[in-house]
C-alpha positions in Angstrom: -90.4 9.6 -74.9 -89.0 12.0 -72.3 -87.8 15.1 -73.7 -84.7 16.9 -72.8 -85.1 20.7 -73.1 -82.9 23.8 -72.7 -81.9 25.7 -69.6 -82.4 29.5 -70.1 -82.6 32.1 -67.3 -82.5 29.6 -64.5 -85.2 27.2 -65.7 -85.9 24.4 -68.2 -87.3 25.6 -71.4 -88.8 23.3 -74.0 -87.7 23.6 -77.7 -90.4 25.1 -80.1 -89.1 23.9 -83.4 -90.0 20.3 -83.3 -86.5 19.2 -84.3 -85.1 16.6 -82.0 -82.3 13.9 -81.8 -82.4 10.5 -80.1 -80.5 9.8 -76.9 -79.7 6.1 -76.0 -78.7 4.1 -73.1 -75.5 2.5 -74.7 -75.4 -0.6 -72.3 -78.9 -1.6 -73.6 -79.2 -0.1 -77.0 -82.6 1.5 -76.0 -83.6 5.0 -76.9 -84.5 6.7 -73.6 -84.9 10.3 -74.5 -85.4 12.8 -77.3 -83.3 16.0 -77.1 -84.5 19.3 -78.4 -82.4 21.0 -81.1 -82.2 24.8 -81.0 -83.1 27.1 -83.6 -80.9 30.3 -84.0 -83.7 32.2 -82.5 -83.6 29.9 -79.3 -79.8 30.5 -79.1 -80.6 34.1 -79.3 -82.9 33.8 -76.4 -80.2 32.1 -74.3 -77.7 35.0 -75.2 -80.3 37.5 -74.3 -80.6 35.8 -70.8 -76.9 35.9 -70.4 -76.6 39.5 -71.5 -79.5 40.4 -69.0 -77.6 38.6 -66.1 -74.1 40.0 -67.1 -74.1 43.4 -65.4 -75.2 42.1 -62.0 -72.7 39.1 -62.1 -70.0 41.3 -63.4 -70.4 43.7 -60.5 -70.6 41.0 -57.9 -67.6 41.2 -55.6 -64.7 38.7 -56.0 -65.2 37.4 -52.5 -68.9 36.6 -53.1 -68.1 34.8 -56.6 -65.5 32.8 -54.6 -68.2 32.0 -51.9 -70.5 30.7 -54.6 -67.8 28.4 -56.1 -67.2 27.1 -52.6 -70.7 26.1 -52.5 -70.5 24.7 -56.0 -67.6 22.5 -54.9 -69.6 21.2 -51.8 -72.5 20.3 -53.9 -70.4 18.5 -56.5 -69.0 16.5 -53.6 -72.4 15.7 -52.2 -74.0 14.8 -55.5 -70.9 13.2 -57.1 -72.5 9.7 -57.5 -75.8 11.3 -58.9 -74.0 13.1 -61.5 -71.9 10.2 -62.4 -74.9 8.0 -62.9 -76.4 10.5 -65.2 -73.2 10.3 -67.2 -73.1 6.5 -67.2 -76.7 6.2 -68.4 -76.1 8.2 -71.5 -72.4 7.9 -72.2 -71.9 4.2 -71.2 -68.6 4.6 -69.1 -68.4 2.5 -66.0 -69.6 4.3 -62.8 -66.4 4.5 -61.2 -64.9 6.2 -64.3 -67.7 8.7 -64.3 -67.0 9.5 -60.7 -63.4 10.2 -61.5 -64.7 12.6 -64.2 -66.6 14.5 -61.8 -63.8 14.7 -59.4 -61.5 16.2 -62.1 -64.2 18.7 -62.6 -64.4 19.5 -59.0 -60.8 20.2 -58.9 -61.2 22.9 -61.4 -63.9 24.4 -59.3 -61.5 24.4 -56.3 -59.1 26.4 -58.6 -61.7 28.8 -59.3 -62.4 29.6 -55.7 -59.0 31.5 -55.8 -60.4 34.0 -58.2 -59.6 36.9 -55.8 -55.8 35.9 -56.1 -55.9 34.8 -59.8 -57.3 38.2 -60.9 -54.7 40.3 -59.1 -53.2 43.0 -61.2 -49.8 45.0 -60.8 -49.2 48.4 -59.6 -46.2 50.8 -60.1 -46.2 54.0 -58.2 -44.5 57.1 -59.3 -43.6 56.0 -62.9 -43.3 59.7 -63.5 -43.7 62.6 -61.3 -47.2 62.2 -59.6 -48.3 59.5 -62.0 -49.0 55.8 -61.1 -49.7 52.8 -63.5 -51.6 49.7 -62.8 -53.0 46.7 -64.7 -56.3 44.9 -64.2 -58.1 42.0 -66.0 -61.7 42.2 -66.8 -64.3 39.8 -68.2 -65.1 39.5 -71.8 -69.0 39.4 -71.3 -71.1 36.5 -72.8 -69.0 33.4 -73.7 -69.8 29.9 -74.9 -68.7 26.4 -74.7 -69.2 23.6 -77.2 -68.3 20.3 -75.5 -67.8 16.6 -76.7 -69.6 13.5 -75.7 -66.9 11.7 -74.0 -66.7 13.9 -70.9 -70.2 15.5 -70.5 -69.5 16.6 -67.1 -65.9 17.4 -66.8 -65.2 19.4 -69.9 -68.1 21.8 -69.3 -66.8 22.4 -65.9 -63.3 23.0 -67.3 -64.8 25.8 -69.3 -67.5 27.5 -67.2 -65.8 27.4 -63.9 -63.0 29.8 -64.9 -65.4 31.8 -67.2 -68.0 32.4 -64.6 -65.5 33.0 -61.7 -63.9 35.8 -64.0 -67.3 37.5 -64.1 -68.6 36.3 -67.6 -72.0 34.6 -68.2 -71.9 31.4 -70.0 -73.7 29.5 -72.8 -73.0 25.7 -73.1 -73.8 23.6 -76.1 -73.1 20.0 -75.0 -72.9 17.1 -77.2 -76.5 15.9 -78.4 -75.6 12.2 -77.7 -75.5 12.6 -73.9 -77.0 16.0 -73.0 -78.5 15.2 -69.7 -75.6 15.8 -67.4 -75.6 19.4 -68.5 -79.0 20.0 -67.0 -78.0 18.3 -63.8 -75.1 20.8 -63.6 -77.4 23.6 -64.3 -79.7 22.7 -61.3 -76.6 22.3 -59.1 -75.3 25.7 -60.1 -78.5 27.3 -59.4 -78.7 25.5 -56.0 -75.2 26.9 -55.2 -76.4 30.4 -55.7 -75.4 31.2 -59.5 -78.0 33.8 -60.5 -80.4 33.0 -63.2 -79.0 33.8 -66.6 -75.3 33.3 -65.8 -75.3 29.7 -66.8 -77.5 28.7 -69.8 -77.6 25.4 -72.0 -78.8 24.9 -75.4 -78.7 21.5 -77.3 -78.6 20.9 -81.0 -76.6 20.2 -84.1 -74.6 22.1 -86.7 -77.7 24.8 -86.8 -77.0 25.6 -83.0 -73.1 25.7 -83.4 -73.3 28.0 -86.4 -75.6 30.2 -84.4 -73.1 30.5 -81.7 -70.2 31.3 -84.0 -72.3 34.0 -85.7 -73.9 35.7 -82.8 -72.5 39.3 -82.4 -73.1 39.2 -78.6 -70.9 36.2 -77.9 -67.3 37.4 -77.2 -65.6 34.0 -77.0 -66.0 30.3 -77.8 -64.3 27.3 -76.2 -64.3 23.9 -78.0 -63.1 20.3 -77.6 -63.8 17.8 -80.2 -62.4 16.3 -83.5 -59.7 18.2 -85.5 -62.0 18.9 -88.6 -64.6 20.4 -86.5 -62.0 22.3 -84.3 -60.6 23.8 -87.6 -64.1 24.8 -88.5 -64.9 26.3 -85.0 -61.6 28.4 -85.1 -61.9 29.6 -88.7 -65.6 30.6 -88.4 -65.5 32.0 -84.9 -62.4 34.2 -85.4 -63.8 35.3 -88.8 -66.9 36.7 -86.7 -64.5 38.5 -84.3 -64.5 36.1 -81.5 -61.8 34.8 -79.3 -61.4 31.1 -79.7 -59.6 28.1 -78.2 -60.5 24.9 -80.1 -59.0 21.7 -78.9 -58.9 18.9 -81.6 -58.1 15.3 -82.0 -55.2 13.1 -80.8 -53.0 10.1 -81.5 -51.2 9.5 -78.3 -48.1 7.5 -78.3 -46.6 5.6 -75.4 -43.0 5.0 -76.2 -41.3 2.0 -74.4 -37.5 1.9 -74.1 -35.8 -1.4 -73.5 -34.9 -0.7 -69.8 -38.6 -0.1 -68.9 -40.4 -2.2 -66.3 -42.5 -4.4 -68.5 -45.3 -5.2 -66.0 -45.7 -1.5 -65.3 -45.8 -0.9 -69.1 -48.5 -3.4 -69.6 -50.6 -2.2 -66.8 -50.3 1.3 -67.9 -51.1 0.5 -71.7 -54.2 -1.5 -70.7 -55.4 1.2 -68.3 -54.8 4.1 -70.6 -55.7 2.4 -73.8 -59.0 0.9 -72.8 -60.3 3.1 -70.0 -63.7 4.6 -70.9 -63.6 2.3 -73.9 -60.8 4.2 -75.5 -63.2 7.3 -75.7 -60.7 9.7 -74.2 -58.7 12.4 -76.0 -55.7 11.4 -73.8 -56.1 7.6 -74.3 -53.0 5.8 -75.5 -53.7 4.6 -78.8 -50.3 3.6 -80.1 -47.6 1.9 -78.0 -44.2 2.3 -79.7 -41.9 -0.5 -78.5 -38.1 0.0 -79.1 -35.8 -2.6 -80.1 -35.9 -6.3 -78.7 -38.5 -5.5 -76.0 -41.4 -5.4 -78.4 -42.3 -9.1 -78.1 -42.3 -9.0 -74.4 -44.5 -5.9 -74.5 -47.2 -7.4 -76.8 -47.2 -10.6 -74.7 -47.7 -8.8 -71.5 -50.5 -6.7 -72.8 -52.3 -9.5 -74.5 -52.0 -11.6 -71.3 -54.0 -8.8 -69.4 -56.9 -8.4 -72.0 -59.0 -11.5 -71.0 -59.1 -10.4 -67.5 -60.7 -7.1 -68.0 -64.4 -7.3 -67.3 -66.6 -5.7 -70.0 -70.2 -4.9 -69.1 -72.9 -2.3 -68.2 -71.4 0.8 -66.6 -73.8 0.5 -63.7 -72.6 -3.1 -62.9 -69.9 -2.5 -60.1 -67.8 -5.3 -61.4 -67.4 -3.8 -64.8 -64.2 -2.1 -65.8 -65.0 -1.2 -69.5 -68.5 -0.3 -70.8 -70.0 0.1 -74.1 -69.3 2.9 -76.7 -71.5 5.8 -77.1 -73.5 4.8 -80.2 -73.9 1.8 -82.4 -72.6 3.7 -85.4 -69.6 4.7 -83.6 -68.9 1.2 -82.3 -69.3 -0.2 -85.8 -66.8 2.4 -87.2 -64.2 1.5 -84.4 -64.6 -2.2 -85.1 -63.9 -1.6 -89.0 -60.3 -0.7 -88.1 -59.7 -4.3 -87.3 -60.6 -5.3 -90.9 -58.7 -2.5 -92.4 -55.6 -3.2 -90.3 -55.6 -6.8 -91.1 -56.0 -6.0 -94.7 -53.2 -3.7 -94.8 -50.7 -5.9 -93.0 -51.3 -5.7 -89.3 -51.4 -8.7 -87.1 -54.7 -8.9 -85.1 -53.6 -10.3 -81.7 -57.1 -9.9 -79.9 -60.3 -9.2 -81.8 -62.9 -7.5 -79.6 -65.7 -8.6 -81.9 -65.3 -12.1 -80.6 -66.4 -10.9 -77.1 -69.9 -12.3 -76.1 -71.4 -8.9 -75.5 -70.5 -7.8 -79.2 -72.2 -10.8 -80.7 -75.2 -11.1 -78.3 -76.0 -7.8 -76.6 -78.3 -5.1 -78.1 -75.9 -2.7 -76.4 -73.1 -0.9 -78.0 -70.3 -3.1 -76.9 -66.9 -4.0 -78.3 -64.3 -6.1 -76.6 -60.8 -5.1 -76.0 -58.7 -5.3 -79.3 -55.0 -5.3 -79.9 -53.1 -5.2 -83.1 -49.3 -5.6 -83.6 -46.9 -4.6 -86.6 -49.1 -1.5 -87.4 -47.2 0.9 -89.7 -47.8 4.7 -90.1 -49.2 3.9 -93.7 -52.2 2.1 -92.2 -55.6 3.6 -91.5 -55.4 2.4 -88.0 -52.5 4.6 -87.3 -53.5 7.5 -89.4 -56.9 8.1 -88.0 -58.1 8.7 -84.5 -60.0 5.6 -83.6 -61.4 6.8 -80.4 -62.3 3.2 -79.2 -60.8 0.1 -77.5 -58.4 -0.7 -80.2 -54.7 -0.4 -79.2 -52.0 -0.5 -81.9 -48.4 -1.6 -81.5 -45.8 0.2 -83.6 -42.2 -1.2 -83.5 -39.2 1.0 -83.8 -35.6 0.0 -84.0 -34.1 3.1 -82.1 -35.1 5.8 -79.6 -34.6 8.3 -82.5 -36.9 6.5 -84.8 -39.8 6.5 -82.0 -39.3 10.2 -81.4 -39.3 11.0 -85.1 -42.5 9.0 -85.3 -44.2 11.1 -82.6 -42.8 14.4 -84.1 -44.0 13.6 -87.7 -47.6 12.7 -86.5 -50.1 15.5 -87.3 -51.5 15.5 -83.8 -49.7 16.7 -80.7 -51.9 16.2 -77.8 -50.3 13.9 -75.3 -47.3 11.4 -75.2 -45.6 9.1 -72.6 -42.2 7.7 -72.3 -41.6 4.6 -70.1 -37.9 4.3 -69.0 -35.6 4.0 -66.1 -33.0 6.4 -67.6 -33.2 9.9 -66.4 -31.1 11.3 -69.2 -33.2 9.7 -71.8 -36.4 11.1 -70.3 -34.9 14.6 -70.0 -33.8 14.6 -73.6 -37.2 13.3 -74.7 -39.0 16.2 -72.8 -36.6 18.7 -74.6 -37.2 17.5 -78.2 -40.7 15.8 -78.4 -43.2 18.1 -80.1 -46.3 17.4 -78.1 -48.2 19.6 -75.6 -48.5 17.2 -72.6 -45.7 14.7 -71.7 -45.8 11.9 -69.2 -42.6 10.1 -68.0 -43.9 6.7 -66.7 -47.3 8.4 -66.6 -49.6 7.1 -69.4 -52.1 9.8 -69.3 -50.4 13.1 -68.4 -53.5 15.3 -67.8 -52.4 18.3 -65.9 -53.7 19.3 -62.4 -56.2 22.0 -62.3 -53.6 24.7 -61.5 -51.7 24.1 -64.9 -53.3 24.2 -68.1 -54.5 21.5 -70.6 -53.8 21.6 -74.4 -51.8 20.0 -77.1 -49.8 21.3 -80.2 -50.1 20.9 -83.9 -53.6 19.6 -85.0 -54.6 19.1 -81.5 -55.0 22.9 -80.9 -56.3 25.8 -82.8 -55.6 29.1 -81.2 -52.9 30.1 -78.7 -54.7 29.3 -75.5 -54.7 26.1 -73.6 -57.7 25.2 -71.3 -58.3 25.8 -67.7 -55.7 26.8 -65.1 -53.6 30.0 -65.7 -54.3 30.1 -69.3 -58.0 29.6 -68.9 -58.1 32.7 -66.7 -56.3 34.7 -69.4 -58.6 33.5 -71.9 -61.7 34.5 -70.3 -60.5 38.0 -69.3 -58.7 41.0 -71.2 -56.1 43.2 -69.9 -56.6 46.9 -69.2 -53.8 49.2 -68.2 -54.6 52.5 -66.2 -52.3 55.6 -66.1 -53.5 57.9 -63.5 -52.6 61.3 -62.0 -54.6 63.4 -59.6 -54.1 67.0 -60.9 -52.4 69.6 -58.9 -53.6 73.0 -60.5 -50.5 74.8 -59.6 -48.4 72.4 -61.8 -50.8 72.3 -64.8 -49.3 73.5 -68.2 -49.7 73.0 -71.9 -47.1 70.6 -73.3 -47.4 69.3 -76.8 -44.3 67.0 -76.6 -44.5 63.2 -76.4 -45.4 62.0 -72.9 -42.1 61.2 -71.1 -41.5 59.2 -67.9 -38.5 61.2 -66.8 
């Protein structure tokens, strides 16, 4: 069985503990690799490599750092399909979706090429006689990222592009379910000119995570994953004196007002609910239809489901691939049973799909449930799979209240033709990312990504301007060049007049 090792100091390093985990091809169900799990000592080796590389990278000029990121951008463009194929083989998403993931990561690299401008400070001349004041932002040092299985290419780039551009060195702990793409990125970064030790990768489970959270030489940790783990990362990281941004789970609602274009609604719901087999933190998982439009919305969505081609991610005709593991597929499918038992109406059952019944891969067909209520497991839990729930509301106010009472606050969408209703919705909805007739409102790279409530722990969103601030700290300099003739003892409090 082929082994997946670590990337430390610019080269692949095999694990020494003998602890490993399986990696599967979700489309076939076959185990293709074993991934090494890091011990605390191996995490420390990666941190030492990052510490050794830090002074040289920190001293590299902004223009040279920007030049490296321009080369990274070009190589990502050249190797986009190869990276996407590595993602598909271990995650399962269709190749076109994986290419889109790489593209969104590439856009964050493009943002990082502007680092000379992004790190500009401020200067105030003559704040007092002969005294000037200016502000600068400096890197934190060694920083780490712990990333999820659902975007093994994009989310690491979200973190490391800004972090490295700011002058930090980076340690990545990707998901052990699909670790291969992280090493593809490591090779690409090296080819682009990232010095050895600036980017490092370790794999593993809770042992590796705890080693990162407890290591005294790691200054900051970025995390994307489920809410319970985000809480754990934030609590333990901050307890150990680290700066932490921990993005958690989601329950993204799509509110449909009676005046909305139903065809557009149905197309958007299917695209956003079932893309990447629902394994996106920004997937629409709840369609909240308002008033008498509900029956039309359900019928329009149901009419589209049989036309979606489910199959291997490498099949160019496939629109939705398998889920990442058999265990996750079975957990997702269980919500169809619990939903039915708790009173929901199963309109389309993905377990009736031929690939669920006959394939050794981890397939589940598109599933739709109507008349779901907030008391049901299918509503309360983050299903993270191709199961779309419809919750009916009598009024706009009820629909907004439903969203605001939900413990998650990642993304939300409103479909309407009424500009006044849309503006009011933006004003009062308690969610971090809002779409108006846009079902997946992921911000472009020069804004920042992050939710509210149980979807974010910490006060910093990811990438964009907030990412630059997260990976740097401010310093204010007050300077005077002495004139010996004007020097005197003065024990009073410093004044600016």
